[in-house]
Biopython code that builds the backbone (N, CA, C, O; Angstrom):
import numpy as np
from Bio.PDB.StructureBuilder import StructureBuilder

atoms = [
    (1, "UNK", "N", (-84.874, 270.121, 76.766)),
    (1, "UNK", "CA", (-84.699, 268.979, 77.507)),
    (1, "UNK", "C", (-84.103, 267.501, 76.555)),
    (1, "UNK", "O", (-84.394, 267.196, 75.399)),
    (2, "UNK", "N", (-83.427, 266.965, 77.279)),
    (2, "UNK", "CA", (-82.651, 266.017, 76.698)),
    (2, "UNK", "C", (-83.431, 264.552, 77.204)),
    (2, "UNK", "O", (-83.493, 264.250, 78.395)),
    (3, "UNK", "N", (-83.977, 263.750, 76.171)),
    (3, "UNK", "CA", (-84.291, 262.614, 76.298)),
    (3, "UNK", "C", (-83.628, 261.187, 75.915)),
    (3, "UNK", "O", (-82.993, 261.083, 74.865)),
    (4, "UNK", "N", (-83.795, 260.080, 76.806)),
    (4, "UNK", "CA", (-83.400, 258.877, 76.890)),
    (4, "UNK", "C", (-84.273, 257.908, 76.550)),
    (4, "UNK", "O", (-85.474, 258.158, 76.657)),
    (5, "UNK", "N", (-83.856, 256.672, 76.094)),
    (5, "UNK", "CA", (-84.614, 255.612, 75.772)),
    (5, "UNK", "C", (-85.092, 254.888, 77.271)),
    (5, "UNK", "O", (-86.055, 254.124, 77.334)),
    (6, "UNK", "N", (-84.425, 255.187, 78.212)),
    (6, "UNK", "CA", (-84.943, 254.496, 79.556)),
    (6, "UNK", "C", (-85.420, 255.082, 80.680)),
    (6, "UNK", "O", (-85.348, 254.795, 81.875)),
    (7, "UNK", "N", (-86.115, 256.301, 79.822)),
    (7, "UNK", "CA", (-86.849, 257.111, 81.076)),
    (7, "UNK", "C", (-88.408, 257.745, 80.341)),
    (7, "UNK", "O", (-88.480, 258.227, 79.210)),
    (8, "UNK", "N", (-89.355, 257.619, 81.138)),
    (8, "UNK", "CA", (-90.550, 258.158, 80.463)),
    (8, "UNK", "C", (-90.254, 259.769, 79.900)),
    (8, "UNK", "O", (-89.171, 260.326, 80.081)),
    (9, "UNK", "N", (-91.203, 260.289, 79.317)),
    (9, "UNK", "CA", (-91.041, 261.246, 78.343)),
    (9, "UNK", "C", (-92.228, 262.219, 79.244)),
    (9, "UNK", "O", (-92.245, 263.439, 79.085)),
    (10, "UNK", "N", (-92.966, 261.691, 79.967)),
    (10, "UNK", "CA", (-93.701, 262.557, 80.858)),
    (10, "UNK", "C", (-93.752, 261.952, 82.206)),
    (10, "UNK", "O", (-93.736, 260.724, 82.293)),
    (11, "UNK", "N", (-93.812, 262.700, 83.279)),
    (11, "UNK", "CA", (-93.951, 261.980, 84.830)),
    (11, "UNK", "C", (-95.368, 262.056, 84.983)),
    (11, "UNK", "O", (-96.061, 263.015, 84.644)),
    (12, "UNK", "N", (-95.729, 261.094, 85.463)),
    (12, "UNK", "CA", (-97.159, 260.664, 85.786)),
    (12, "UNK", "C", (-96.825, 259.225, 86.656)),
    (12, "UNK", "O", (-96.118, 258.275, 86.319)),
    (13, "UNK", "N", (-97.755, 259.479, 88.125)),
    (13, "UNK", "CA", (-97.232, 258.348, 88.805)),
    (13, "UNK", "C", (-98.929, 257.550, 89.136)),
    (13, "UNK", "O", (-99.941, 258.092, 89.581)),
    (14, "UNK", "N", (-98.723, 256.187, 88.742)),
    (14, "UNK", "CA", (-100.073, 255.459, 89.086)),
    (14, "UNK", "C", (-99.970, 255.108, 90.570)),
    (14, "UNK", "O", (-99.120, 254.307, 90.961)),
    (15, "UNK", "N", (-100.682, 255.600, 91.253)),
    (15, "UNK", "CA", (-100.538, 255.892, 92.653)),
    (15, "UNK", "C", (-101.218, 254.443, 93.307)),
    (15, "UNK", "O", (-101.091, 254.122, 94.489)),
    (16, "UNK", "N", (-101.940, 253.671, 92.308)),
    (16, "UNK", "CA", (-102.678, 252.282, 92.634)),
    (16, "UNK", "C", (-101.574, 251.507, 92.587)),
    (16, "UNK", "O", (-101.140, 251.075, 93.655)),
    (17, "UNK", "N", (-100.877, 251.166, 91.298)),
    (17, "UNK", "CA", (-99.715, 250.544, 91.248)),
    (17, "UNK", "C", (-98.965, 250.604, 92.460)),
    (17, "UNK", "O", (-98.910, 249.658, 93.246)),
    (18, "UNK", "N", (-98.229, 251.996, 92.675)),
    (18, "UNK", "CA", (-97.200, 252.141, 93.698)),
    (18, "UNK", "C", (-97.572, 251.629, 94.878)),
    (18, "UNK", "O", (-96.748, 251.021, 95.560)),
    (19, "UNK", "N", (-98.766, 251.788, 95.258)),
    (19, "UNK", "CA", (-99.420, 251.612, 96.333)),
    (19, "UNK", "C", (-99.134, 249.851, 96.662)),
    (19, "UNK", "O", (-98.689, 249.355, 97.697)),
    (20, "UNK", "N", (-99.522, 249.227, 95.517)),
    (20, "UNK", "CA", (-99.533, 247.729, 95.834)),
    (20, "UNK", "C", (-98.286, 247.256, 95.531)),
    (20, "UNK", "O", (-98.085, 246.188, 96.111)),
    (21, "UNK", "N", (-97.323, 247.636, 94.825)),
    (21, "UNK", "CA", (-95.891, 247.280, 94.649)),
    (21, "UNK", "C", (-95.326, 247.546, 95.860)),
    (21, "UNK", "O", (-94.577, 246.666, 96.284)),
    (22, "UNK", "N", (-95.531, 248.843, 96.759)),
    (22, "UNK", "CA", (-94.770, 249.038, 97.882)),
    (22, "UNK", "C", (-95.259, 248.121, 99.067)),
    (22, "UNK", "O", (-94.532, 247.996, 100.053)),
    (23, "UNK", "N", (-96.633, 247.392, 98.984)),
    (23, "UNK", "CA", (-97.063, 246.598, 100.033)),
    (23, "UNK", "C", (-96.496, 245.397, 99.922)),
    (23, "UNK", "O", (-96.333, 244.651, 100.888)),
    (24, "UNK", "N", (-96.162, 245.128, 98.756)),
    (24, "UNK", "CA", (-95.158, 243.471, 98.373)),
    (24, "UNK", "C", (-93.572, 243.701, 98.761)),
    (24, "UNK", "O", (-92.712, 242.821, 98.712)),
    (25, "UNK", "N", (-93.420, 244.727, 99.057)),
    (25, "UNK", "CA", (-91.933, 245.059, 99.289)),
    (25, "UNK", "C", (-91.524, 244.140, 100.821)),
    (25, "UNK", "O", (-92.256, 243.976, 101.798)),
    (26, "UNK", "N", (-90.123, 243.647, 100.611)),
    (26, "UNK", "CA", (-89.982, 242.802, 102.026)),
    (26, "UNK", "C", (-89.198, 244.278, 102.748)),
    (26, "UNK", "O", (-88.908, 245.384, 102.290)),
    (27, "UNK", "N", (-89.078, 243.741, 103.850)),
    (27, "UNK", "CA", (-88.145, 244.811, 104.670)),
    (27, "UNK", "C", (-86.514, 244.892, 103.878)),
    (27, "UNK", "O", (-85.869, 244.089, 103.204)),
    (28, "UNK", "N", (-86.259, 246.379, 104.391)),
    (28, "UNK", "CA", (-84.898, 246.577, 104.058)),
    (28, "UNK", "C", (-83.821, 245.557, 104.241)),
    (28, "UNK", "O", (-83.058, 245.359, 103.296)),
    (29, "UNK", "N", (-83.673, 244.882, 105.363)),
    (29, "UNK", "CA", (-82.924, 243.798, 105.728)),
    (29, "UNK", "C", (-82.711, 242.928, 104.867)),
    (29, "UNK", "O", (-81.576, 242.473, 104.726)),
    (30, "UNK", "N", (-83.690, 242.537, 104.156)),
    (30, "UNK", "CA", (-83.618, 241.284, 103.297)),
    (30, "UNK", "C", (-83.038, 241.834, 102.082)),
    (30, "UNK", "O", (-82.169, 241.125, 101.573)),
    (31, "UNK", "N", (-83.337, 243.037, 101.437)),
    (31, "UNK", "CA", (-82.653, 243.534, 100.264)),
    (31, "UNK", "C", (-81.071, 243.635, 100.313)),
    (31, "UNK", "O", (-80.269, 243.387, 99.412)),
    (32, "UNK", "N", (-80.825, 244.092, 101.690)),
    (32, "UNK", "CA", (-79.264, 244.271, 101.863)),
    (32, "UNK", "C", (-78.785, 242.708, 101.790)),
    (32, "UNK", "O", (-77.853, 242.474, 101.022)),
    (33, "UNK", "N", (-79.305, 241.707, 102.469)),
    (33, "UNK", "CA", (-78.602, 240.653, 102.272)),
    (33, "UNK", "C", (-78.777, 240.196, 100.679)),
    (33, "UNK", "O", (-77.766, 240.065, 99.988)),
    (34, "UNK", "N", (-79.803, 240.015, 100.251)),
    (34, "UNK", "CA", (-79.518, 240.024, 98.610)),
    (34, "UNK", "C", (-78.362, 240.440, 97.927)),
    (34, "UNK", "O", (-77.510, 239.828, 97.284)),
    (35, "UNK", "N", (-78.565, 241.862, 98.273)),
    (35, "UNK", "CA", (-77.569, 242.537, 97.387)),
    (35, "UNK", "C", (-76.023, 242.089, 97.926)),
    (35, "UNK", "O", (-75.049, 242.076, 97.173)),
    (36, "UNK", "N", (-75.977, 241.766, 99.203)),
    (36, "UNK", "CA", (-74.620, 240.999, 99.623)),
    (36, "UNK", "C", (-74.537, 239.931, 99.034)),
    (36, "UNK", "O", (-73.466, 239.795, 98.443)),
    (37, "UNK", "N", (-75.375, 238.938, 98.932)),
    (37, "UNK", "CA", (-75.311, 237.861, 98.018)),
    (37, "UNK", "C", (-75.005, 237.917, 96.599)),
    (37, "UNK", "O", (-74.377, 237.033, 96.016)),
    (38, "UNK", "N", (-75.492, 239.050, 96.012)),
    (38, "UNK", "CA", (-75.184, 239.004, 94.614)),
    (38, "UNK", "C", (-73.853, 239.749, 94.438)),
    (38, "UNK", "O", (-73.399, 239.770, 93.294)),
    (39, "UNK", "N", (-73.058, 240.458, 95.564)),
    (39, "UNK", "CA", (-72.196, 241.204, 95.616)),
    (39, "UNK", "C", (-70.956, 239.883, 95.646)),
    (39, "UNK", "O", (-69.928, 239.802, 94.973)),
    (40, "UNK", "N", (-71.514, 238.912, 96.708)),
    (40, "UNK", "CA", (-70.433, 237.814, 96.611)),
    (40, "UNK", "C", (-70.192, 237.229, 95.550)),
    (40, "UNK", "O", (-69.087, 236.689, 95.505)),
    (41, "UNK", "N", (-71.035, 237.110, 94.392)),
    (41, "UNK", "CA", (-71.180, 236.521, 93.127)),
    (41, "UNK", "C", (-70.389, 237.154, 92.226)),
    (41, "UNK", "O", (-69.770, 236.548, 91.351)),
    (42, "UNK", "N", (-70.362, 238.438, 92.391)),
    (42, "UNK", "CA", (-69.856, 239.486, 91.219)),
    (42, "UNK", "C", (-68.294, 239.292, 91.481)),
    (42, "UNK", "O", (-67.646, 240.054, 90.764)),
    (43, "UNK", "N", (-67.697, 238.685, 92.102)),
    (43, "UNK", "CA", (-66.243, 238.025, 92.250)),
    (43, "UNK", "C", (-66.194, 236.784, 91.309)),
    (43, "UNK", "O", (-66.956, 235.842, 91.528)),
    (44, "UNK", "N", (-65.403, 236.761, 90.369)),
    (44, "UNK", "CA", (-65.410, 235.516, 89.581)),
    (44, "UNK", "C", (-64.453, 234.361, 90.235)),
    (44, "UNK", "O", (-64.677, 233.201, 89.889)),
    (45, "UNK", "N", (-63.757, 234.533, 90.847)),
    (45, "UNK", "CA", (-63.073, 233.612, 91.865)),
    (45, "UNK", "C", (-64.436, 232.909, 92.794)),
    (45, "UNK", "O", (-64.650, 231.697, 92.778)),
    (46, "UNK", "N", (-65.140, 233.721, 93.447)),
    (46, "UNK", "CA", (-66.235, 233.266, 94.685)),
    (46, "UNK", "C", (-67.080, 232.454, 93.669)),
    (46, "UNK", "O", (-67.314, 231.309, 94.055)),
    (47, "UNK", "N", (-67.582, 232.782, 92.480)),
    (47, "UNK", "CA", (-68.355, 232.191, 91.748)),
    (47, "UNK", "C", (-67.990, 231.088, 91.034)),
    (47, "UNK", "O", (-68.808, 230.266, 90.619)),
    (48, "UNK", "N", (-66.407, 230.996, 90.807)),
    (48, "UNK", "CA", (-65.760, 229.568, 90.315)),
    (48, "UNK", "C", (-65.957, 228.773, 91.507)),
    (48, "UNK", "O", (-66.322, 227.630, 91.232)),
    (49, "UNK", "N", (-65.815, 229.045, 92.932)),
    (49, "UNK", "CA", (-66.114, 228.263, 93.690)),
    (49, "UNK", "C", (-67.034, 228.058, 93.911)),
    (49, "UNK", "O", (-67.094, 226.838, 94.066)),
    (50, "UNK", "N", (-68.201, 228.607, 94.096)),
    (50, "UNK", "CA", (-69.480, 227.993, 94.181)),
    (50, "UNK", "C", (-69.804, 226.935, 93.039)),
    (50, "UNK", "O", (-70.428, 225.903, 93.284)),
    (51, "UNK", "N", (-69.384, 227.230, 91.907)),
    (51, "UNK", "CA", (-69.859, 226.267, 90.624)),
    (51, "UNK", "C", (-69.072, 225.034, 90.976)),
    (51, "UNK", "O", (-69.595, 223.928, 90.841)),
    (52, "UNK", "N", (-67.965, 225.153, 91.377)),
    (52, "UNK", "CA", (-67.159, 223.841, 91.887)),
    (52, "UNK", "C", (-67.673, 222.970, 92.789)),
    (52, "UNK", "O", (-67.712, 221.743, 92.699)),
    (53, "UNK", "N", (-68.224, 223.953, 94.019)),
    (53, "UNK", "CA", (-68.917, 223.174, 95.152)),
    (53, "UNK", "C", (-70.090, 222.566, 94.706)),
    (53, "UNK", "O", (-70.406, 221.511, 95.255)),
    (54, "UNK", "N", (-70.873, 223.062, 93.732)),
    (54, "UNK", "CA", (-71.967, 222.495, 93.468)),
    (54, "UNK", "C", (-71.979, 221.047, 92.818)),
    (54, "UNK", "O", (-72.907, 220.237, 92.827)),
    (55, "UNK", "N", (-70.414, 220.892, 92.114)),
    (55, "UNK", "CA", (-70.579, 219.571, 91.684)),
    (55, "UNK", "C", (-70.281, 218.629, 92.539)),
    (55, "UNK", "O", (-70.762, 217.498, 92.477)),
    (56, "UNK", "N", (-69.232, 219.125, 93.658)),
    (56, "UNK", "CA", (-68.862, 218.018, 95.082)),
    (56, "UNK", "C", (-68.201, 218.929, 95.804)),
    (56, "UNK", "O", (-67.782, 220.050, 95.515)),
    (57, "UNK", "N", (-68.157, 218.111, 97.063)),
    (57, "UNK", "CA", (-67.350, 218.671, 98.302)),
    (57, "UNK", "C", (-65.955, 218.520, 98.107)),
    (57, "UNK", "O", (-65.357, 217.472, 97.863)),
    (58, "UNK", "N", (-65.414, 219.848, 98.257)),
    (58, "UNK", "CA", (-64.073, 219.850, 98.208)),
    (58, "UNK", "C", (-63.174, 220.579, 99.382)),
    (58, "UNK", "O", (-63.658, 221.413, 100.147)),
    (59, "UNK", "N", (-62.014, 220.217, 99.415)),
    (59, "UNK", "CA", (-61.328, 220.776, 100.939)),
    (59, "UNK", "C", (-60.563, 222.085, 100.115)),
    (59, "UNK", "O", (-60.642, 222.322, 98.909)),
    (60, "UNK", "N", (-59.867, 222.787, 101.065)),
    (60, "UNK", "CA", (-59.175, 224.120, 100.405)),
    (60, "UNK", "C", (-58.529, 223.816, 99.586)),
    (60, "UNK", "O", (-58.660, 224.417, 98.520)),
    (61, "UNK", "N", (-57.654, 222.876, 99.683)),
    (61, "UNK", "CA", (-56.063, 222.576, 98.635)),
    (61, "UNK", "C", (-56.736, 222.190, 97.310)),
    (61, "UNK", "O", (-56.151, 222.419, 96.251)),
    (62, "UNK", "N", (-58.302, 221.441, 97.340)),
    (62, "UNK", "CA", (-58.465, 221.159, 95.865)),
    (62, "UNK", "C", (-59.310, 222.121, 95.408)),
    (62, "UNK", "O", (-59.709, 222.052, 94.246)),
    (63, "UNK", "N", (-59.702, 223.141, 96.230)),
    (63, "UNK", "CA", (-60.453, 224.130, 95.560)),
    (63, "UNK", "C", (-59.371, 225.322, 95.124)),
    (63, "UNK", "O", (-59.747, 225.992, 94.162)),
    (64, "UNK", "N", (-58.129, 225.667, 95.678)),
    (64, "UNK", "CA", (-57.187, 226.258, 95.374)),
    (64, "UNK", "C", (-56.493, 226.043, 93.900)),
    (64, "UNK", "O", (-56.014, 226.858, 93.111)),
    (65, "UNK", "N", (-56.639, 224.553, 93.847)),
    (65, "UNK", "CA", (-55.825, 223.833, 92.245)),
    (65, "UNK", "C", (-57.142, 223.938, 91.160)),
    (65, "UNK", "O", (-56.904, 223.693, 89.977)),
    (66, "UNK", "N", (-58.347, 224.254, 91.512)),
    (66, "UNK", "CA", (-59.425, 224.162, 90.443)),
    (66, "UNK", "C", (-59.338, 225.490, 90.281)),
    (66, "UNK", "O", (-59.222, 225.885, 89.121)),
    (67, "UNK", "N", (-59.368, 226.421, 91.298)),
    (67, "UNK", "CA", (-59.504, 227.995, 90.709)),
    (67, "UNK", "C", (-58.298, 228.703, 90.241)),
    (67, "UNK", "O", (-58.332, 229.746, 89.588)),
    (68, "UNK", "N", (-57.079, 227.994, 90.662)),
    (68, "UNK", "CA", (-56.004, 228.237, 90.253)),
    (68, "UNK", "C", (-55.658, 229.715, 90.993)),
    (68, "UNK", "O", (-55.326, 230.729, 90.378)),
    (69, "UNK", "N", (-55.790, 229.620, 92.229)),
    (69, "UNK", "CA", (-55.411, 230.849, 93.458)),
    (69, "UNK", "C", (-54.747, 230.235, 94.749)),
    (69, "UNK", "O", (-54.919, 229.056, 95.058)),
    (70, "UNK", "N", (-54.118, 230.951, 95.350)),
    (70, "UNK", "CA", (-53.570, 230.593, 96.488)),
    (70, "UNK", "C", (-54.455, 230.224, 97.373)),
    (70, "UNK", "O", (-55.542, 230.799, 97.425)),
    (71, "UNK", "N", (-54.028, 228.863, 98.495)),
    (71, "UNK", "CA", (-54.888, 228.388, 99.598)),
    (71, "UNK", "C", (-55.123, 229.806, 100.426)),
    (71, "UNK", "O", (-56.212, 229.686, 100.989)),
    (72, "UNK", "N", (-54.656, 230.852, 100.671)),
    (72, "UNK", "CA", (-54.869, 231.758, 101.548)),
    (72, "UNK", "C", (-56.110, 232.490, 100.544)),
    (72, "UNK", "O", (-57.229, 232.487, 101.058)),
    (73, "UNK", "N", (-56.029, 232.922, 99.580)),
    (73, "UNK", "CA", (-56.742, 233.461, 98.749)),
    (73, "UNK", "C", (-58.168, 232.743, 98.973)),
    (73, "UNK", "O", (-59.054, 233.363, 99.561)),
    (74, "UNK", "N", (-58.335, 231.740, 98.611)),
    (74, "UNK", "CA", (-59.390, 230.659, 98.950)),
    (74, "UNK", "C", (-59.998, 230.625, 100.194)),
    (74, "UNK", "O", (-61.219, 230.554, 100.336)),
    (75, "UNK", "N", (-59.152, 230.674, 101.155)),
    (75, "UNK", "CA", (-59.865, 230.940, 102.904)),
    (75, "UNK", "C", (-60.442, 232.129, 102.846)),
    (75, "UNK", "O", (-61.600, 232.214, 103.255)),
    (76, "UNK", "N", (-59.718, 233.394, 102.288)),
    (76, "UNK", "CA", (-60.369, 234.495, 102.475)),
    (76, "UNK", "C", (-61.828, 234.468, 101.533)),
    (76, "UNK", "O", (-62.749, 235.089, 102.064)),
    (77, "UNK", "N", (-62.136, 233.841, 100.238)),
    (77, "UNK", "CA", (-63.384, 233.716, 99.959)),
    (77, "UNK", "C", (-64.254, 232.951, 100.503)),
    (77, "UNK", "O", (-65.422, 233.340, 100.544)),
    (78, "UNK", "N", (-63.899, 231.709, 101.036)),
    (78, "UNK", "CA", (-64.779, 231.190, 101.583)),
    (78, "UNK", "C", (-65.305, 231.835, 102.916)),
    (78, "UNK", "O", (-66.439, 231.613, 103.340)),
    (79, "UNK", "N", (-64.341, 232.699, 103.584)),
    (79, "UNK", "CA", (-64.915, 233.072, 104.806)),
    (79, "UNK", "C", (-66.129, 234.073, 104.464)),
    (79, "UNK", "O", (-67.032, 234.218, 105.287)),
    (80, "UNK", "N", (-66.137, 234.774, 103.218)),
    (80, "UNK", "CA", (-67.130, 235.422, 102.722)),
    (80, "UNK", "C", (-68.325, 234.681, 102.389)),
    (80, "UNK", "O", (-69.417, 235.168, 102.682)),
    (81, "UNK", "N", (-68.256, 233.705, 101.886)),
    (81, "UNK", "CA", (-69.448, 232.763, 101.445)),
    (81, "UNK", "C", (-70.016, 231.944, 102.599)),
    (81, "UNK", "O", (-71.211, 231.692, 102.751)),
    (82, "UNK", "N", (-69.057, 231.573, 103.362)),
    (82, "UNK", "CA", (-69.841, 231.188, 104.803)),
    (82, "UNK", "C", (-70.576, 232.059, 105.543)),
    (82, "UNK", "O", (-71.503, 231.672, 106.255)),
    (83, "UNK", "N", (-70.151, 233.556, 105.410)),
    (83, "UNK", "CA", (-70.711, 234.662, 106.284)),
    (83, "UNK", "C", (-71.999, 234.680, 105.679)),
    (83, "UNK", "O", (-73.019, 234.818, 106.355)),
    (84, "UNK", "N", (-72.009, 234.535, 104.327)),
    (84, "UNK", "CA", (-73.486, 234.889, 103.851)),
    (84, "UNK", "C", (-74.224, 233.287, 103.903)),
    (84, "UNK", "O", (-75.232, 233.040, 103.241)),
    (85, "UNK", "N", (-73.677, 232.453, 104.626)),
    (85, "UNK", "CA", (-74.346, 231.314, 104.250)),
    (85, "UNK", "C", (-74.263, 230.442, 102.975)),
    (85, "UNK", "O", (-74.923, 229.403, 103.016)),
    (86, "UNK", "N", (-73.724, 230.636, 102.112)),
    (86, "UNK", "CA", (-73.693, 230.206, 100.803)),
    (86, "UNK", "C", (-73.013, 228.664, 100.960)),
    (86, "UNK", "O", (-73.466, 227.655, 100.419)),
    (87, "UNK", "N", (-72.038, 228.713, 101.668)),
    (87, "UNK", "CA", (-71.524, 227.562, 101.994)),
    (87, "UNK", "C", (-71.209, 226.960, 103.210)),
    (87, "UNK", "O", (-70.917, 227.793, 104.067)),
    (88, "UNK", "N", (-71.164, 225.736, 103.603)),
    (88, "UNK", "CA", (-70.806, 225.083, 104.943)),
    (88, "UNK", "C", (-69.588, 224.499, 104.860)),
    (88, "UNK", "O", (-68.986, 224.201, 103.828)),
    (89, "UNK", "N", (-69.218, 224.333, 106.070)),
    (89, "UNK", "CA", (-67.676, 223.285, 106.357)),
    (89, "UNK", "C", (-67.963, 222.160, 106.981)),
    (89, "UNK", "O", (-69.025, 221.947, 107.566)),
    (90, "UNK", "N", (-66.845, 221.236, 106.867)),
    (90, "UNK", "CA", (-66.879, 220.337, 108.016)),
    (90, "UNK", "C", (-65.365, 219.827, 108.011)),
    (90, "UNK", "O", (-64.620, 219.821, 107.031)),
    (91, "UNK", "N", (-65.103, 219.459, 109.125)),
    (91, "UNK", "CA", (-63.866, 218.983, 109.441)),
    (91, "UNK", "C", (-63.676, 217.336, 109.557)),
    (91, "UNK", "O", (-64.353, 216.587, 110.262)),
    (92, "UNK", "N", (-62.667, 216.998, 108.752)),
    (92, "UNK", "CA", (-62.281, 215.556, 108.772)),
    (92, "UNK", "C", (-60.921, 215.388, 109.328)),
    (92, "UNK", "O", (-60.101, 215.678, 108.456)),
    (93, "UNK", "N", (-60.391, 215.055, 110.374)),
    (93, "UNK", "CA", (-59.111, 215.143, 110.584)),
    (93, "UNK", "C", (-58.480, 216.456, 110.652)),
    (93, "UNK", "O", (-58.911, 217.380, 111.342)),
    (94, "UNK", "N", (-57.420, 216.509, 109.893)),
    (94, "UNK", "CA", (-56.778, 218.008, 109.463)),
    (94, "UNK", "C", (-57.286, 218.291, 108.553)),
    (94, "UNK", "O", (-56.730, 219.232, 107.986)),
    (95, "UNK", "N", (-58.352, 217.832, 107.959)),
    (95, "UNK", "CA", (-58.754, 218.520, 106.626)),
    (95, "UNK", "C", (-60.273, 218.955, 106.653)),
    (95, "UNK", "O", (-61.192, 218.262, 107.089)),
    (96, "UNK", "N", (-60.395, 220.411, 106.031)),
    (96, "UNK", "CA", (-61.531, 220.863, 106.266)),
    (96, "UNK", "C", (-62.321, 221.139, 104.598)),
    (96, "UNK", "O", (-61.923, 221.777, 103.624)),
    (97, "UNK", "N", (-63.545, 220.361, 104.830)),
    (97, "UNK", "CA", (-63.980, 220.334, 103.428)),
    (97, "UNK", "C", (-65.321, 221.348, 103.174)),
    (97, "UNK", "O", (-65.900, 221.726, 104.193)),
    (98, "UNK", "N", (-65.703, 221.684, 102.205)),
    (98, "UNK", "CA", (-66.537, 222.571, 101.865)),
    (98, "UNK", "C", (-67.772, 222.088, 100.950)),
    (98, "UNK", "O", (-67.711, 221.170, 100.132)),
    (99, "UNK", "N", (-68.771, 222.782, 101.206)),
    (99, "UNK", "CA", (-69.731, 222.039, 100.158)),
    (99, "UNK", "C", (-70.921, 223.382, 100.318)),
    (99, "UNK", "O", (-70.952, 224.229, 101.210)),
    (100, "UNK", "N", (-71.808, 223.237, 99.185)),
    (100, "UNK", "CA", (-72.720, 224.243, 99.263)),
    (100, "UNK", "C", (-74.175, 224.181, 100.536)),
    (100, "UNK", "O", (-74.906, 223.192, 100.584)),
    (101, "UNK", "N", (-74.352, 225.270, 101.370)),
    (101, "UNK", "CA", (-75.052, 225.361, 102.274)),
    (101, "UNK", "C", (-76.435, 224.156, 102.007)),
    (101, "UNK", "O", (-76.706, 223.162, 102.682)),
    (102, "UNK", "N", (-77.095, 224.674, 100.832)),
    (102, "UNK", "CA", (-78.459, 223.949, 100.413)),
    (102, "UNK", "C", (-78.636, 224.080, 98.922)),
    (102, "UNK", "O", (-77.869, 224.727, 98.209)),
    (103, "UNK", "N", (-79.960, 223.262, 98.391)),
    (103, "UNK", "CA", (-79.985, 223.018, 97.125)),
    (103, "UNK", "C", (-80.430, 224.652, 96.650)),
    (103, "UNK", "O", (-80.284, 224.954, 95.465)),
    (104, "UNK", "N", (-80.883, 225.505, 97.466)),
    (104, "UNK", "CA", (-81.113, 227.225, 97.005)),
    (104, "UNK", "C", (-80.141, 227.802, 96.319)),
    (104, "UNK", "O", (-80.342, 228.653, 95.452)),
    (105, "UNK", "N", (-78.719, 227.260, 96.756)),
    (105, "UNK", "CA", (-77.303, 228.182, 96.049)),
    (105, "UNK", "C", (-77.311, 227.365, 94.922)),
    (105, "UNK", "O", (-77.096, 228.015, 93.899)),
    (106, "UNK", "N", (-77.544, 225.733, 94.673)),
    (106, "UNK", "CA", (-77.476, 225.200, 93.116)),
    (106, "UNK", "C", (-78.286, 225.976, 92.402)),
    (106, "UNK", "O", (-77.879, 226.489, 91.360)),
    (107, "UNK", "N", (-79.674, 226.192, 92.905)),
    (107, "UNK", "CA", (-80.638, 226.530, 92.068)),
    (107, "UNK", "C", (-80.057, 228.083, 91.358)),
    (107, "UNK", "O", (-80.048, 228.374, 90.162)),
    (108, "UNK", "N", (-79.623, 228.879, 92.461)),
    (108, "UNK", "CA", (-79.586, 230.085, 92.284)),
    (108, "UNK", "C", (-78.068, 230.332, 91.276)),
    (108, "UNK", "O", (-77.752, 231.334, 90.634)),
    (109, "UNK", "N", (-77.501, 229.333, 91.395)),
    (109, "UNK", "CA", (-76.379, 229.245, 90.296)),
    (109, "UNK", "C", (-76.821, 228.997, 88.747)),
    (109, "UNK", "O", (-76.413, 229.474, 87.688)),
    (110, "UNK", "N", (-77.747, 228.124, 89.044)),
    (110, "UNK", "CA", (-78.249, 227.498, 87.662)),
    (110, "UNK", "C", (-78.940, 228.349, 86.995)),
    (110, "UNK", "O", (-78.727, 228.447, 85.786)),
    (111, "UNK", "N", (-80.028, 229.248, 87.693)),
    (111, "UNK", "CA", (-80.863, 230.204, 87.130)),
    (111, "UNK", "C", (-79.959, 231.360, 86.452)),
    (111, "UNK", "O", (-80.253, 231.805, 85.342)),
    (112, "UNK", "N", (-78.800, 231.838, 87.212)),
    (112, "UNK", "CA", (-77.897, 232.840, 86.482)),
    (112, "UNK", "C", (-77.319, 232.569, 85.700)),
    (112, "UNK", "O", (-76.984, 233.398, 84.853)),
    (113, "UNK", "N", (-76.906, 231.141, 85.638)),
    (113, "UNK", "CA", (-76.151, 230.695, 84.663)),
    (113, "UNK", "C", (-77.200, 230.710, 82.944)),
    (113, "UNK", "O", (-76.809, 230.986, 81.810)),
    (114, "UNK", "N", (-78.422, 230.342, 83.380)),
    (114, "UNK", "CA", (-79.153, 230.391, 82.403)),
    (114, "UNK", "C", (-79.568, 231.511, 81.596)),
    (114, "UNK", "O", (-79.982, 231.601, 80.440)),
    (115, "UNK", "N", (-79.275, 232.596, 82.802)),
    (115, "UNK", "CA", (-79.575, 234.026, 82.122)),
    (115, "UNK", "C", (-78.885, 234.374, 81.481)),
    (115, "UNK", "O", (-79.221, 234.990, 80.469)),
    (116, "UNK", "N", (-77.541, 234.116, 81.812)),
    (116, "UNK", "CA", (-76.101, 234.500, 80.807)),
    (116, "UNK", "C", (-76.312, 234.029, 79.482)),
    (116, "UNK", "O", (-75.793, 234.646, 78.552)),
    (117, "UNK", "N", (-76.990, 233.040, 79.274)),
    (117, "UNK", "CA", (-76.998, 232.349, 77.942)),
    (117, "UNK", "C", (-78.055, 233.168, 77.034)),
    (117, "UNK", "O", (-78.226, 233.028, 75.823)),
    (118, "UNK", "N", (-78.666, 233.980, 77.829)),
    (118, "UNK", "CA", (-79.986, 234.341, 76.653)),
    (118, "UNK", "C", (-79.283, 236.012, 76.300)),
    (118, "UNK", "O", (-78.776, 236.794, 77.105)),
    (119, "UNK", "N", (-79.490, 236.174, 74.766)),
    (119, "UNK", "CA", (-79.211, 237.265, 74.227)),
    (119, "UNK", "C", (-79.658, 238.770, 75.154)),
    (119, "UNK", "O", (-79.413, 239.881, 74.683)),
]
sb = StructureBuilder()
sb.init_structure("model")
sb.init_model(0)
sb.init_chain("A")
sb.init_seg("    ")
for serial, (resi, resn, name, xyz) in enumerate(atoms, 1):
    if name == "N":
        sb.init_residue(resn, " ", resi, " ")
    sb.init_atom(name, np.array(xyz, "f"), 0.0, 1.0, " ", f" {name:<3s}", serial, name[0])
structure = sb.get_structure()
């Protein structure tokens, strides 16, 4: 039998812990959205876009310059971020401006970035 450091050496289930933990689980749909949100952050360009928007509202042209990708690529990334309600948009004349949807997104970025600093 092959043993690995990340597995129990003995198969023994604590029914009480399993039951308590299962009771606290949220509906599957919530975890699907959570996974999609982290999936959106898994792309470095989208992460840069969100980080940039945490500083200030930017138009698509500005985002393209900051992230150093084409405006069409920015638009595709923003569509994903909008669908997940991570960013919001507003039109001013012929310009489209983007910002974070709410402070939760800023907090999510801060927590994730803080986590990356830990060894």
